[in-house]
ChimeraX commands (.cxc) that place a marker at each C-alpha (Angstrom):
marker #1 position 6.17,222.03,-3.79 radius 0.5
marker #1 position 9.43,222.22,-5.73 radius 0.5
marker #1 position 11.69,221.52,-2.71 radius 0.5
marker #1 position 9.68,218.33,-2.01 radius 0.5
marker #1 position 10.23,217.17,-5.59 radius 0.5
marker #1 position 13.98,217.73,-5.27 radius 0.5
marker #1 position 14.01,215.86,-1.97 radius 0.5
marker #1 position 12.25,212.93,-3.63 radius 0.5
marker #1 position 15.09,212.71,-6.17 radius 0.5
marker #1 position 17.72,212.89,-3.44 radius 0.5
marker #1 position 18.69,216.48,-4.11 radius 0.5
marker #1 position 18.89,218.09,-0.70 radius 0.5
marker #1 position 18.09,221.79,-0.58 radius 0.5
marker #1 position 21.48,223.46,-1.01 radius 0.5
marker #1 position 22.60,225.40,2.04 radius 0.5
marker #1 position 25.25,227.50,0.31 radius 0.5
marker #1 position 25.01,229.55,-2.87 radius 0.5
marker #1 position 28.16,227.85,-4.14 radius 0.5
marker #1 position 26.38,224.44,-3.99 radius 0.5
marker #1 position 23.38,225.50,-6.07 radius 0.5
marker #1 position 23.14,224.84,-9.81 radius 0.5
marker #1 position 24.14,227.90,-11.82 radius 0.5
marker #1 position 21.42,228.98,-14.25 radius 0.5
marker #1 position 21.47,231.92,-16.63 radius 0.5
marker #1 position 18.37,234.13,-16.83 radius 0.5
marker #1 position 17.30,237.02,-19.00 radius 0.5
marker #1 position 17.85,240.02,-16.75 radius 0.5
marker #1 position 14.45,241.56,-17.49 radius 0.5
marker #1 position 12.78,238.52,-15.88 radius 0.5
marker #1 position 14.47,239.43,-12.60 radius 0.5
marker #1 position 13.00,242.93,-12.70 radius 0.5
marker #1 position 15.97,244.70,-14.25 radius 0.5
marker #1 position 14.85,247.64,-16.46 radius 0.5
marker #1 position 16.87,246.63,-19.53 radius 0.5
marker #1 position 14.18,246.24,-22.19 radius 0.5
marker #1 position 14.08,248.40,-25.28 radius 0.5
marker #1 position 11.31,250.52,-23.76 radius 0.5
marker #1 position 13.17,250.93,-20.47 radius 0.5
marker #1 position 10.90,248.49,-18.66 radius 0.5
marker #1 position 11.19,244.94,-17.37 radius 0.5
marker #1 position 9.21,241.69,-17.39 radius 0.5
marker #1 position 9.67,240.46,-13.84 radius 0.5
marker #1 position 8.51,236.84,-13.67 radius 0.5
marker #1 position 7.19,235.83,-10.26 radius 0.5
marker #1 position 8.05,232.13,-10.50 radius 0.5
marker #1 position 11.62,232.85,-11.60 radius 0.5
marker #1 position 12.17,235.69,-9.13 radius 0.5
marker #1 position 10.34,234.28,-6.11 radius 0.5
marker #1 position 10.63,230.49,-6.44 radius 0.5
marker #1 position 13.56,229.45,-8.63 radius 0.5
marker #1 position 15.86,232.11,-7.19 radius 0.5
marker #1 position 15.64,230.37,-3.83 radius 0.5
marker #1 position 16.81,227.04,-5.29 radius 0.5
marker #1 position 19.31,228.11,-7.96 radius 0.5
marker #1 position 22.20,230.48,-8.38 radius 0.5
marker #1 position 20.87,232.81,-11.08 radius 0.5
marker #1 position 23.21,234.74,-13.36 radius 0.5
marker #1 position 21.47,237.68,-15.04 radius 0.5
marker #1 position 22.21,238.30,-18.71 radius 0.5
marker #1 position 20.92,240.84,-21.22 radius 0.5
marker #1 position 22.62,240.16,-24.55 radius 0.5
marker #1 position 21.21,243.32,-26.14 radius 0.5
marker #1 position 22.78,245.53,-23.49 radius 0.5
marker #1 position 25.94,243.42,-23.62 radius 0.5
marker #1 position 26.44,244.27,-27.30 radius 0.5
marker #1 position 26.27,247.96,-26.49 radius 0.5
marker #1 position 22.63,248.85,-27.13 radius 0.5
marker #1 position 21.32,251.61,-24.85 radius 0.5
marker #1 position 18.27,251.63,-22.59 radius 0.5
marker #1 position 15.84,252.70,-23.90 radius 0.5
marker #1 position 16.63,251.85,-27.54 radius 0.5
marker #1 position 14.91,251.44,-30.90 radius 0.5
marker #1 position 13.25,248.03,-31.26 radius 0.5
marker #1 position 14.82,245.17,-33.18 radius 0.5
marker #1 position 13.22,242.19,-34.90 radius 0.5
marker #1 position 14.01,238.90,-36.62 radius 0.5
marker #1 position 13.73,239.19,-40.41 radius 0.5
marker #1 position 14.04,236.39,-42.97 radius 0.5
marker #1 position 16.09,237.44,-45.97 radius 0.5
marker #1 position 16.72,234.96,-48.78 radius 0.5
marker #1 position 16.21,232.06,-46.40 radius 0.5
marker #1 position 18.48,233.43,-43.66 radius 0.5
marker #1 position 17.12,234.86,-40.42 radius 0.5
marker #1 position 18.74,238.07,-39.27 radius 0.5
marker #1 position 18.19,240.42,-36.32 radius 0.5
marker #1 position 17.92,244.01,-37.49 radius 0.5
marker #1 position 16.71,247.37,-36.24 radius 0.5
marker #1 position 13.10,248.04,-37.19 radius 0.5
marker #1 position 13.76,251.66,-38.18 radius 0.5
marker #1 position 17.34,251.12,-39.46 radius 0.5
marker #1 position 17.23,247.72,-41.20 radius 0.5
marker #1 position 20.78,247.99,-42.50 radius 0.5
marker #1 position 22.05,247.69,-38.93 radius 0.5
marker #1 position 22.44,243.95,-38.36 radius 0.5
marker #1 position 22.99,242.58,-34.85 radius 0.5
marker #1 position 22.81,238.86,-35.60 radius 0.5
marker #1 position 26.47,237.95,-35.20 radius 0.5
marker #1 position 27.02,240.26,-32.22 radius 0.5
marker #1 position 24.17,238.57,-30.33 radius 0.5
marker #1 position 25.33,235.11,-31.40 radius 0.5
marker #1 position 28.83,235.92,-30.14 radius 0.5
marker #1 position 27.35,236.65,-26.71 radius 0.5
marker #1 position 25.90,233.13,-26.67 radius 0.5
marker #1 position 29.21,231.60,-27.72 radius 0.5
marker #1 position 30.89,233.48,-24.87 radius 0.5
marker #1 position 28.58,232.05,-22.19 radius 0.5
marker #1 position 30.82,230.16,-19.75 radius 0.5
marker #1 position 30.53,226.36,-19.71 radius 0.5
marker #1 position 29.63,226.19,-16.02 radius 0.5
marker #1 position 25.88,226.70,-16.43 radius 0.5
marker #1 position 23.31,223.97,-15.77 radius 0.5
marker #1 position 20.37,225.76,-17.38 radius 0.5
marker #1 position 19.04,228.97,-18.87 radius 0.5
marker #1 position 15.68,230.79,-18.63 radius 0.5
marker #1 position 15.05,233.16,-21.54 radius 0.5
marker #1 position 12.48,235.83,-22.33 radius 0.5
marker #1 position 9.90,234.52,-24.77 radius 0.5
marker #1 position 9.25,236.34,-28.06 radius 0.5
marker #1 position 12.44,238.37,-27.73 radius 0.5
marker #1 position 14.48,238.85,-30.95 radius 0.5
marker #1 position 17.55,238.00,-28.90 radius 0.5
marker #1 position 16.30,235.60,-26.21 radius 0.5
marker #1 position 13.14,233.87,-27.42 radius 0.5
marker #1 position 13.35,230.11,-27.97 radius 0.5
marker #1 position 10.92,228.97,-30.65 radius 0.5
marker #1 position 8.56,231.80,-29.69 radius 0.5
marker #1 position 10.03,234.83,-31.47 radius 0.5
marker #1 position 8.03,236.36,-34.36 radius 0.5
marker #1 position 9.87,236.10,-37.68 radius 0.5
marker #1 position 9.10,238.87,-40.20 radius 0.5
marker #1 position 9.36,239.11,-43.96 radius 0.5
marker #1 position 11.26,241.96,-45.57 radius 0.5
marker #1 position 8.14,244.12,-45.45 radius 0.5
marker #1 position 7.96,243.71,-41.70 radius 0.5
marker #1 position 5.02,241.28,-41.63 radius 0.5
marker #1 position 5.22,238.42,-39.10 radius 0.5
marker #1 position 4.73,235.01,-40.72 radius 0.5
marker #1 position 6.35,232.42,-38.43 radius 0.5
marker #1 position 7.90,231.78,-35.03 radius 0.5
marker #1 position 11.55,230.97,-34.41 radius 0.5
marker #1 position 14.53,231.59,-32.15 radius 0.5
marker #1 position 16.15,234.82,-31.11 radius 0.5
marker #1 position 19.79,235.10,-32.20 radius 0.5
marker #1 position 21.21,234.63,-28.69 radius 0.5
marker #1 position 18.94,231.79,-27.58 radius 0.5
marker #1 position 19.16,229.91,-30.87 radius 0.5
marker #1 position 22.94,230.01,-30.87 radius 0.5
marker #1 position 23.09,228.99,-27.21 radius 0.5
marker #1 position 20.85,225.97,-27.76 radius 0.5
marker #1 position 22.98,224.83,-30.72 radius 0.5
marker #1 position 26.29,225.50,-28.95 radius 0.5
marker #1 position 25.16,223.68,-25.76 radius 0.5
marker #1 position 22.59,221.12,-26.99 radius 0.5
marker #1 position 22.34,219.34,-23.61 radius 0.5
marker #1 position 21.77,222.52,-21.59 radius 0.5
marker #1 position 18.24,222.68,-20.10 radius 0.5
marker #1 position 16.52,225.79,-21.47 radius 0.5
marker #1 position 13.07,227.30,-20.94 radius 0.5
marker #1 position 11.11,230.36,-21.97 radius 0.5
marker #1 position 9.54,232.30,-19.12 radius 0.5
marker #1 position 6.11,231.42,-20.53 radius 0.5
marker #1 position 6.98,227.71,-20.36 radius 0.5
marker #1 position 7.40,228.11,-16.60 radius 0.5
marker #1 position 3.82,229.32,-16.25 radius 0.5
marker #1 position 2.90,225.62,-16.37 radius 0.5
marker #1 position 3.72,223.95,-13.01 radius 0.5
marker #1 position 4.49,220.58,-14.62 radius 0.5
marker #1 position 6.97,222.14,-17.04 radius 0.5
marker #1 position 8.63,223.96,-14.15 radius 0.5
marker #1 position 9.04,220.67,-12.29 radius 0.5
marker #1 position 10.52,218.95,-15.35 radius 0.5
marker #1 position 12.90,221.85,-16.03 radius 0.5
marker #1 position 14.11,221.98,-12.43 radius 0.5
marker #1 position 14.76,218.23,-12.39 radius 0.5
marker #1 position 16.82,218.50,-15.58 radius 0.5
marker #1 position 18.79,221.41,-14.12 radius 0.5
marker #1 position 19.65,219.48,-10.94 radius 0.5
marker #1 position 20.49,216.33,-12.91 radius 0.5
marker #1 position 22.77,218.38,-15.16 radius 0.5
marker #1 position 24.44,219.93,-12.11 radius 0.5
marker #1 position 24.88,216.49,-10.52 radius 0.5
marker #1 position 26.46,215.21,-13.74 radius 0.5
marker #1 position 28.87,218.14,-13.75 radius 0.5
marker #1 position 29.79,217.64,-10.13 radius 0.5
marker #1 position 29.99,213.84,-9.91 radius 0.5
marker #1 position 30.57,212.79,-13.50 radius 0.5
marker #1 position 28.85,210.05,-15.47 radius 0.5
marker #1 position 29.26,207.56,-12.63 radius 0.5
marker #1 position 26.58,209.38,-10.65 radius 0.5
marker #1 position 23.92,209.03,-13.33 radius 0.5
marker #1 position 23.01,205.43,-12.48 radius 0.5
marker #1 position 21.98,206.47,-8.98 radius 0.5
marker #1 position 19.86,209.29,-10.40 radius 0.5
marker #1 position 18.17,206.92,-12.80 radius 0.5
marker #1 position 17.29,204.60,-9.93 radius 0.5
marker #1 position 15.89,207.47,-7.88 radius 0.5
marker #1 position 13.85,208.72,-10.84 radius 0.5
marker #1 position 11.72,205.59,-10.46 radius 0.5
marker #1 position 10.00,207.37,-7.57 radius 0.5
marker #1 position 8.60,209.99,-9.96 radius 0.5
marker #1 position 5.17,209.90,-11.55 radius 0.5
marker #1 position 4.62,210.19,-15.28 radius 0.5
marker #1 position 5.36,212.20,-17.32 radius 0.5
marker #1 position 8.25,213.34,-15.10 radius 0.5
marker #1 position 9.57,209.77,-14.89 radius 0.5
marker #1 position 10.08,209.14,-18.61 radius 0.5
marker #1 position 11.17,212.71,-19.34 radius 0.5
marker #1 position 13.84,212.68,-16.64 radius 0.5
marker #1 position 15.13,209.26,-17.70 radius 0.5
marker #1 position 15.42,210.37,-21.33 radius 0.5
marker #1 position 17.44,213.38,-20.21 radius 0.5
marker #1 position 19.72,211.19,-18.09 radius 0.5
marker #1 position 20.27,208.93,-21.10 radius 0.5
marker #1 position 21.33,211.97,-23.15 radius 0.5
marker #1 position 23.84,212.98,-20.48 radius 0.5
marker #1 position 25.18,209.43,-20.25 radius 0.5
marker #1 position 25.94,209.49,-23.99 radius 0.5
marker #1 position 28.34,212.42,-23.55 radius 0.5
marker #1 position 31.95,211.39,-23.04 radius 0.5
marker #1 position 32.61,213.67,-20.05 radius 0.5
marker #1 position 30.99,216.67,-18.36 radius 0.5
marker #1 position 32.33,220.14,-18.94 radius 0.5
marker #1 position 34.17,222.07,-16.26 radius 0.5
marker #1 position 31.96,222.60,-13.18 radius 0.5
marker #1 position 30.95,226.15,-12.29 radius 0.5
marker #1 position 33.11,227.95,-9.80 radius 0.5
marker link #1:1,2 radius 0.2
marker link #1:2,3 radius 0.2
marker link #1:3,4 radius 0.2
marker link #1:4,5 radius 0.2
marker link #1:5,6 radius 0.2
marker link #1:6,7 radius 0.2
marker link #1:7,8 radius 0.2
marker link #1:8,9 radius 0.2
marker link #1:9,10 radius 0.2
marker link #1:10,11 radius 0.2
marker link #1:11,12 radius 0.2
marker link #1:12,13 radius 0.2
marker link #1:13,14 radius 0.2
marker link #1:14,15 radius 0.2
marker link #1:15,16 radius 0.2
marker link #1:16,17 radius 0.2
marker link #1:17,18 radius 0.2
marker link #1:18,19 radius 0.2
marker link #1:19,20 radius 0.2
marker link #1:20,21 radius 0.2
marker link #1:21,22 radius 0.2
marker link #1:22,23 radius 0.2
marker link #1:23,24 radius 0.2
marker link #1:24,25 radius 0.2
marker link #1:25,26 radius 0.2
marker link #1:26,27 radius 0.2
marker link #1:27,28 radius 0.2
marker link #1:28,29 radius 0.2
marker link #1:29,30 radius 0.2
marker link #1:30,31 radius 0.2
marker link #1:31,32 radius 0.2
marker link #1:32,33 radius 0.2
marker link #1:33,34 radius 0.2
marker link #1:34,35 radius 0.2
marker link #1:35,36 radius 0.2
marker link #1:36,37 radius 0.2
marker link #1:37,38 radius 0.2
marker link #1:38,39 radius 0.2
marker link #1:39,40 radius 0.2
marker link #1:40,41 radius 0.2
marker link #1:41,42 radius 0.2
marker link #1:42,43 radius 0.2
marker link #1:43,44 radius 0.2
marker link #1:44,45 radius 0.2
marker link #1:45,46 radius 0.2
marker link #1:46,47 radius 0.2
marker link #1:47,48 radius 0.2
marker link #1:48,49 radius 0.2
marker link #1:49,50 radius 0.2
marker link #1:50,51 radius 0.2
marker link #1:51,52 radius 0.2
marker link #1:52,53 radius 0.2
marker link #1:53,54 radius 0.2
marker link #1:54,55 radius 0.2
marker link #1:55,56 radius 0.2
marker link #1:56,57 radius 0.2
marker link #1:57,58 radius 0.2
marker link #1:58,59 radius 0.2
marker link #1:59,60 radius 0.2
marker link #1:60,61 radius 0.2
marker link #1:61,62 radius 0.2
marker link #1:62,63 radius 0.2
marker link #1:63,64 radius 0.2
marker link #1:64,65 radius 0.2
marker link #1:65,66 radius 0.2
marker link #1:66,67 radius 0.2
marker link #1:67,68 radius 0.2
marker link #1:68,69 radius 0.2
marker link #1:69,70 radius 0.2
marker link #1:70,71 radius 0.2
marker link #1:71,72 radius 0.2
marker link #1:72,73 radius 0.2
marker link #1:73,74 radius 0.2
marker link #1:74,75 radius 0.2
marker link #1:75,76 radius 0.2
marker link #1:76,77 radius 0.2
marker link #1:77,78 radius 0.2
marker link #1:78,79 radius 0.2
marker link #1:79,80 radius 0.2
marker link #1:80,81 radius 0.2
marker link #1:81,82 radius 0.2
marker link #1:82,83 radius 0.2
marker link #1:83,84 radius 0.2
marker link #1:84,85 radius 0.2
marker link #1:85,86 radius 0.2
marker link #1:86,87 radius 0.2
marker link #1:87,88 radius 0.2
marker link #1:88,89 radius 0.2
marker link #1:89,90 radius 0.2
marker link #1:90,91 radius 0.2
marker link #1:91,92 radius 0.2
marker link #1:92,93 radius 0.2
marker link #1:93,94 radius 0.2
marker link #1:94,95 radius 0.2
marker link #1:95,96 radius 0.2
marker link #1:96,97 radius 0.2
marker link #1:97,98 radius 0.2
marker link #1:98,99 radius 0.2
marker link #1:99,100 radius 0.2
marker link #1:100,101 radius 0.2
marker link #1:101,102 radius 0.2
marker link #1:102,103 radius 0.2
marker link #1:103,104 radius 0.2
marker link #1:104,105 radius 0.2
marker link #1:105,106 radius 0.2
marker link #1:106,107 radius 0.2
marker link #1:107,108 radius 0.2
marker link #1:108,109 radius 0.2
marker link #1:109,110 radius 0.2
marker link #1:110,111 radius 0.2
marker link #1:111,112 radius 0.2
marker link #1:112,113 radius 0.2
marker link #1:113,114 radius 0.2
marker link #1:114,115 radius 0.2
marker link #1:115,116 radius 0.2
marker link #1:116,117 radius 0.2
marker link #1:117,118 radius 0.2
marker link #1:118,119 radius 0.2
marker link #1:119,120 radius 0.2
marker link #1:120,121 radius 0.2
marker link #1:121,122 radius 0.2
marker link #1:122,123 radius 0.2
marker link #1:123,124 radius 0.2
marker link #1:124,125 radius 0.2
marker link #1:125,126 radius 0.2
marker link #1:126,127 radius 0.2
marker link #1:127,128 radius 0.2
marker link #1:128,129 radius 0.2
marker link #1:129,130 radius 0.2
marker link #1:130,131 radius 0.2
marker link #1:131,132 radius 0.2
marker link #1:132,133 radius 0.2
marker link #1:133,134 radius 0.2
marker link #1:134,135 radius 0.2
marker link #1:135,136 radius 0.2
marker link #1:136,137 radius 0.2
marker link #1:137,138 radius 0.2
marker link #1:138,139 radius 0.2
marker link #1:139,140 radius 0.2
marker link #1:140,141 radius 0.2
marker link #1:141,142 radius 0.2
marker link #1:142,143 radius 0.2
marker link #1:143,144 radius 0.2
marker link #1:144,145 radius 0.2
marker link #1:145,146 radius 0.2
marker link #1:146,147 radius 0.2
marker link #1:147,148 radius 0.2
marker link #1:148,149 radius 0.2
marker link #1:149,150 radius 0.2
marker link #1:150,151 radius 0.2
marker link #1:151,152 radius 0.2
marker link #1:152,153 radius 0.2
marker link #1:153,154 radius 0.2
marker link #1:154,155 radius 0.2
marker link #1:155,156 radius 0.2
marker link #1:156,157 radius 0.2
marker link #1:157,158 radius 0.2
marker link #1:158,159 radius 0.2
marker link #1:159,160 radius 0.2
marker link #1:160,161 radius 0.2
marker link #1:161,162 radius 0.2
marker link #1:162,163 radius 0.2
marker link #1:163,164 radius 0.2
marker link #1:164,165 radius 0.2
marker link #1:165,166 radius 0.2
marker link #1:166,167 radius 0.2
marker link #1:167,168 radius 0.2
marker link #1:168,169 radius 0.2
marker link #1:169,170 radius 0.2
marker link #1:170,171 radius 0.2
marker link #1:171,172 radius 0.2
marker link #1:172,173 radius 0.2
marker link #1:173,174 radius 0.2
marker link #1:174,175 radius 0.2
marker link #1:175,176 radius 0.2
marker link #1:176,177 radius 0.2
marker link #1:177,178 radius 0.2
marker link #1:178,179 radius 0.2
marker link #1:179,180 radius 0.2
marker link #1:180,181 radius 0.2
marker link #1:181,182 radius 0.2
marker link #1:182,183 radius 0.2
marker link #1:183,184 radius 0.2
marker link #1:184,185 radius 0.2
marker link #1:185,186 radius 0.2
marker link #1:186,187 radius 0.2
marker link #1:187,188 radius 0.2
marker link #1:188,189 radius 0.2
marker link #1:189,190 radius 0.2
marker link #1:190,191 radius 0.2
marker link #1:191,192 radius 0.2
marker link #1:192,193 radius 0.2
marker link #1:193,194 radius 0.2
marker link #1:194,195 radius 0.2
marker link #1:195,196 radius 0.2
marker link #1:196,197 radius 0.2
marker link #1:197,198 radius 0.2
marker link #1:198,199 radius 0.2
marker link #1:199,200 radius 0.2
marker link #1:200,201 radius 0.2
marker link #1:201,202 radius 0.2
marker link #1:202,203 radius 0.2
marker link #1:203,204 radius 0.2
marker link #1:204,205 radius 0.2
marker link #1:205,206 radius 0.2
marker link #1:206,207 radius 0.2
marker link #1:207,208 radius 0.2
marker link #1:208,209 radius 0.2
marker link #1:209,210 radius 0.2
marker link #1:210,211 radius 0.2
marker link #1:211,212 radius 0.2
marker link #1:212,213 radius 0.2
marker link #1:213,214 radius 0.2
marker link #1:214,215 radius 0.2
marker link #1:215,216 radius 0.2
marker link #1:216,217 radius 0.2
marker link #1:217,218 radius 0.2
marker link #1:218,219 radius 0.2
marker link #1:219,220 radius 0.2
marker link #1:220,221 radius 0.2
marker link #1:221,222 radius 0.2
marker link #1:222,223 radius 0.2
marker link #1:223,224 radius 0.2
marker link #1:224,225 radius 0.2
marker link #1:225,226 radius 0.2
view
């Protein structure tokens, strides 16, 4: 059980929403009908399990840049070595920078982000990349998720499909709570977390300790979420 894992690390189940780590989430994963076809991709583990432990902030970068619901589909296209997000039926309409700007505008108070896999905006390493003839030939990042991961390299991120694996979900949740603890208590609190991580089994033990080492290398945490 996820609450038991958090208890083992000394993270008591938060009693108030304001005390929970703030995590962004693709709005379609929470059942919001914001996809290009007017549907959603409600993810049970995100909606039913993580929502009880985290403060989720729903984001749809495609709607945020002004695209309607429903809307024509978009895709990632590689053009002369550069990957761009364009409309499938109107390829001259380029949304790359608009979606990237949404990622740059994400407030610094987050301790994680769950994105929709394979999305041309939100996928992280799972999005089909097409050639100029529209043929998929590789996988990469959506414009929003890729920019977010580069802009906040220490932010825990996961595709929804990653969370289908219970072990990955455990590792992600531990990183989120460690990140939140670092924001709240500063670098001085990391030594205690490293000591507590010794209670974990592998591979959670080594993975969590590597993440704590990455946080310790940062000069100071960003502003905590309000």
